[in-house]
N, C-alpha and C positions, 0 to 999 in steps of 0.2 A: 335714783333716776331709772325710769322704766326702759326696758330693752325696746329699741326701735325696729328689730327684726323679729317681728312676732310671726308664728306659725299660722298656717291657714286656718287651724281652728280658732285662732284668737282673732283673725281677721273677719272670719264669717259668723255673724251671730245675728240674732233676732229672728225675723221672718224668713230670711234666706235659708238660714240654717235648717229651720223647721220644715220649708218646702223640700230641700234635698233628702232629709231624713225620711219624709214621707214618700218620695220617689223610690229610694233605696228599698223601703219596706214593701211597696207594691211590687217592685221588681223581684224581690226575694219571694213574696207569696206567688206569684206568677211562675217562677222557676220550680218552685216546690210542687205546684199543680202540674206542670208538664212533666217533672219527674215522677210524680206519682202516677200520671196516666199512663207513662212508658212501663212502669214496674207493674201496674194492673194487666197491662196487654202482654208483657213476658211470661211466659209459662214457668211454673215452679217445677223443680225437678229436671227430668231428662227432657231435652228439646222434642217438639212434635215431630213425628215422622211424616214424610210426605205421603199423601194418599196414593194407594196401589193403583197402577194402571188398569183401565176397565178391561173386560173381556174383549171387547171389540178392538181396544189399542193392541193387547196381546196378540191377537190373530193377525192384525195388520203388519206388526213387526214380524211375525213368523212368515207370513206369506211373501213380504218383501225381501226376506232373506233366504227364501227357498226352503224352509224347514218346516216339518209338520206342525200343524195347529189343532187344538183341541175342537171337537165338533161343536160344542155349545158356544164356544168363542168365536168360531166360524159363523154360526147362525147369527150371532150379535152383529158381527162385522157386516155380513150381507144386508141385514135389515137396516142397519145405520146408513150403508152406501145407496141402498135402494131409496130411501128417503131423501138423501142428499141430492142424488141427480134428478128426483123429481123436481126439486125446487132449484137446482142450479143445472140445467141440462147442457150448459157449455163448460162444465167442469170436467176436463179431459182427465184429470188425474183420478178423480172419484170413478169415473167409467172404467178405468184401467185397474184399479183396485177392485172394484166390484168383479169384473171379469176374472182376475186371478183368484179371487175368493171362489167364485162359482166352479172354476176349475178343481181347486182343492177339495171343494165339498163333494163334487162329483166323483172325484178319484177315491176319497176316504169311504164313500158310501157305494161305490161300485154301481153308480148311477148315471149312465150317460145323458140322462135328461137335462142334466146341467149343462152340458157342453154347447147345444145351440144357444143358451142364454150368455154363456161367457162368451162365444164368438160375437155375439151382436153387441155386448157391452164394449169388447175391445175394439171392434171395428167403429163403433161410435166414437170411442176415444181418438181413433186415428182420423176420423172425419173431422172432430172438432179440432184436433191440432195434427195436422198431417206432416209437419216437419219436426224432426228430432225427438219424436214420442218414443224414447227407448223402453219405457215402462210398458206400453201397449205392445210394442213388438216382442218383449220378452214374454208378456203373458200369452201372445199367440204361439210362441215357441212352446211353453209349458202346455197349452192346449193341444198342440199337435203331437207332442209326446204322450200326453194322456190318452189320446185317441189313437196312438201307435201309427201315427203318420210321420215316420222319421224324416222322409225327404222334406215335408213342409217344416218341420222343426228345425231342420238344418239351415233352410232358407231364412226363416225368421230370426234364428239365432245369430247367425252371421250378420244379417242386417243390423240388429241391435249392436252387435260387438264393434261393426265398422264406425258406429256413431260415438260409443263411448268404450275404447279398449279397455279400460281400467275399472268397468264396471263388474265387479267379481261375480255377481249373482247370475250373470248371463253364461259363464263358463260351465256350470253344472248342467244346463239345458242342453249345451252343445255336446257336452260328453254323453249325455242320454241318446242324442240323435246319432252321434256317431257310432255308438255301440249298436244301436238298432240296425244301422246300415253296414254293419261288419267291418267298419273302419276303424279298426283298433289302435292303429299306430296314430291316427288323429286324434283319438280319444286320450291317448297317452300324452301327446304334446300339449292338448288342452289341459290336462291335469297338471302337468309341469307349470304352465303359466300361471293357473290357478293358484297353485302353492307358492308361487313367487309373490301373487298379490295378497294373499289372504291366508290366515289360519284360523283354527277353531273347530267345534265339533261338525258344522255342516260340511266342512271342507275335509275333514277326517273321514267322515261316513261316504263322501263322494269318491275318495281315494280308496276306500275300501272296496267299493263295487268295481273299480278298474282293477284292483290287485286281484280280486276273486276271478275276473274274467281272463286274466293272464295266468291263472293257475298259482298265484302266490297267496296261498291260504292264511299262511301264518302271519303275513303282513295285513291281510285283510282283518283276521280276527283282533290283531293288536290295535289297528286303527279304529275298529268299531268300539273296542273297550274303551279307548280314550274318548271316542265321540260321546258315548253314553255317560261316563264319568264327567264329562265337561258340559253337558246339555243342561239348560236352565229351567226349561219348562217340562212337566211331566209327559205330555203328548210327545215332545220331541225325543225324550229319552227312551220312552216306550218304543218310538219307531227305531231307533238304533238297536235296541235290545231284540226286537223282532228280526231285524237283518241278521244280528249275530246268532239267534238261535237257528235261522235259515241255514247259516254258514256251518254252524255245528251239525244240524242235520244232514247237509250234504256230505260231510266227512265221516258220518255214521256214529257220532258221539250223541246218542239219543238222550242221555240223562242231562248231559249239559244243554242240549237244545230245549228240553222240557223246561229246565230251570229259567232259561232265558225267555221263553215265550210265557210262562207264567207270571213272571215279573212285570212283563210288558202290559199284560192284561190288568195286573194290579194296580199299575200306575195309571193306565189308560183303558178303562173297561170298553170303549169304543175301538180298540185295537184288534179288530176282527181278523186281520191276517195272522196275528198271533193265536188267536183261538183256532184257527184252521190249522196253524202249524202244530198246535197241541193235538188236534186230531190225527195229522200225519205221524207224529211220534208215538202217540198211545197205541196206533194201530201197529206200527212197527215193535212195540213192547208187548204185544198180545193183548191189551186191555181194550177189548173190542168195544165194549159197552160204553166206556169213558169216550173212546174215539168217535163213536157215532154221535154221542151227545156234543161233543165240543165242535164237530162238523155243522151240525144242525142250528148250534147257536150263532156261529159265523154266519151260515147262510140265511138265517133269519133276518139279520140286520144288514148284511152286504152279500147279496145273492150274485157273486162271482161266478162265471162260467168255470173257472178253473176248479174253484172249490166243489162244484157240482160233478164235475168229471172225476176228481179224487174220491168223493163219497160214493158215487156211483160204482167206481171200480172196487171200492171196500165192500160194498154190497155183493158186488159180482163175486168178489173172493170168498164170501160167507154163503154163497149158494142161495142168494136173494136175487134173483133176476127181475122180479116185479118192482122191487124197491130200487133196484139201480135203474130201471127204465123211467121211473119218476125223476130221478136225478138227470137223466140224459134228456127227457124232454124239457126239464128246466134249463138244461144248458142251451138247447136249440133256442128257447124262448128269449134268453137272455142275450144270445148273439144276434137275434132279430132286433131286439131293443137297442142293442148297441150300435147296429147299423142305421137306426133310425136317428140316433144322436150323433151320426158321423163318426162313430168309433169303429176301428178294424178289430175284430176278433175271429178273423179267418184263421190265424194260427191255431188257437185252441180248438176250433171246429174241424180243422184239418186233422189234429192230433186225434180228435175223437172218432172221426170217420175212418181214420185208417184202422183202428183196433175194433171199433164197435159198430160201424156203419159200412159205408162204400168207399173201399180204398182208392177206387178210380177217380171218384169225386174229390177225395183227399188229395190225389196227386193234381188235379186241375186247380184247386183253391191254392194249394202250396206253390205250384209253378208261378201262379200270378204273383204271389207274396213274395217269392224269391226274386222275380224279376224286378219287383218294385223296391224292396229292401232286403238285400241278402245278408242278414245277420246270421249269427251262429245258430240261435235256436231255431230259425226256419231251415237252415241247412240240415239239422239233425231230423227235424220233421218231415221234410220233404224226402230224405233218404229213407227214413222208414215207411213212409206211404208208398214209395216205389216198391220197396221189398215186399210189403203186404199186398201190392198188386201184381206181384209175380215179375218184376223187373229188378232183380237183386243185382245185375251186373252194372246198370246205371246207378241204382241206389249207392253203391259203394263209393262212388266219387263225393257224394254228399256226405256221407258218413265219416270219410277221412277228413273232410272240409271241417266237420264239427269237432274231432277230436285231435287234429293235428295242429300243434302250436305253431308251425311254420305259416298256417294259412290264417292265423289269428284266433282259432279256436282253443286257447290255452286252457280254458276252465276244465276243471276235473269233475266229470260228471259221471256218476254211476249209470244214468239212464242213456246217455251217449254212448259210453262204453258198451253196454249192453246191446244196444242197436247195432252197433258196428260189429260186435261179435257174431251176433245171429244172422247178419247178411253176409259174413264171411263164411260162417258155417254152411249156409245155403249154396254158397259157391265153392265149396268143397276146399277152402283155405283153412284147414283144421289147426294149423299151428298158431296162425293169427287170431282164429276164432278163440282157441283156448285161452290166450293171453287176455284178450280183451273181455272175456267173460269172467276170467279170474279178476281181471281189474275192477270190473263193475262190482263184484261181491266184495272185493277188497275195500274199495271207497266207501260203500254204504251196502252191507247185507240185507238191509230192510227198505230199499229204495222205493219198492211198490208192491202193495199186497197181491197183486196180479203177475207181475213180471219179474219180481225177485225169485219166486219159486220156479218160473219158467227157465230163468238163467241158471239156477242150481241144477235143474233137470238136464239142461242142454250141455252144461259143464261136465256132469257125471257121466252123460252119454258119450261125449268124446273121450273121456279117460284120460289117463296120463299119456304124455308123449311118448313115442317109441324110441327105445335106446338106439342110438346111432353110433356106429363103429368110429373112432377117431381115425383120421387119415394117417397113415404112416409118414413118418419123417424121413426124408432122405439122410442117409448118413454122409458126412462131409469127408 
């Protein structure tokens, strides 16, 4: 007797079973085709790496984070944003990015001609988006710092910070502004807040600048070493190495300074500050021909007034007044160009006039600068100009301000100590003069090809301090 409980395969026979089998076969073939297509699309071996960011994207990230960007990358970013704002004139963000890129390009090239373009782009951004446009406000603060207009930088920076107190990239702009105004306590407070919000190479580099200004050179050197080690892009690392080289130069470690400057130029051939730094160090080492070449290379691509002053003084120290005059003429020309771009180079012009031109003109210029932004560097320059103009009594007050840590001038500078010592010598304060001239030569015996020999000569002329009898002690 047949089993009444037949399985499905027994119940399903004939045409129905053949239809189902055909469906299964079709599904299987389709599944295989899909799987095969997926296998074709999947890469064999290692997974494909994402495409690297474009140079413009790298520059935009750098500019947005307030770190140095490579010049070719900046050029691409500027070109890309110029095209975008032509097609999208109401794009406030692109206008702000373009303005910030112009600022950085002008700073890297020592070309103030970029600054009016930067201001136009940033103010256009504000016109398109007048409310809560922090990016444009920060860009205007960066522009003001680049122009050495520190009161304006403080206003723009504080306005940006009020809108977004946790936007960390605003804090370095304010630190620069406060430092330029001689507000060192405010700069330190701002740094403390910045380090609470953020860490990383850019913050370490900013901290190093504050430490240097307060005289904490070991802390500054350590922070710069960490910043350079953590930098991601060659241009950023080169910038931190240049600052480390400058710090080594200031403390008189010429070999260490030269090593940092050379590595900076190797990483970023457009790092002209490091090339000028090589000139400074090589002159101190007595390698004059190499020093002249280094300065000339730097000035050819970045005609900075300060480099022209340094090269002119080197020529003067070598007994080459005509060559020096060429550099001094270049300095005046660059200062005029800076003024046309809204940049303030009165400080370097005043320093030049005090030693090589008209000291009374230097006093007038530097008084106006001091009234507007009384930073440590301006205090030193004004004091020296007054001394050179025959007003050493008044000069001493500013020289003390530049060198006295209580007044905020904690930076250890051979130039500042030399200026104070020479002013004190003129005022017949011989003990103080000996101390400060000796300090200048102890900090960096090669601080200037013109003034370091003058410091040595003055120190030798003063001689050793006279022996003084100790007061007798009363017997108890």
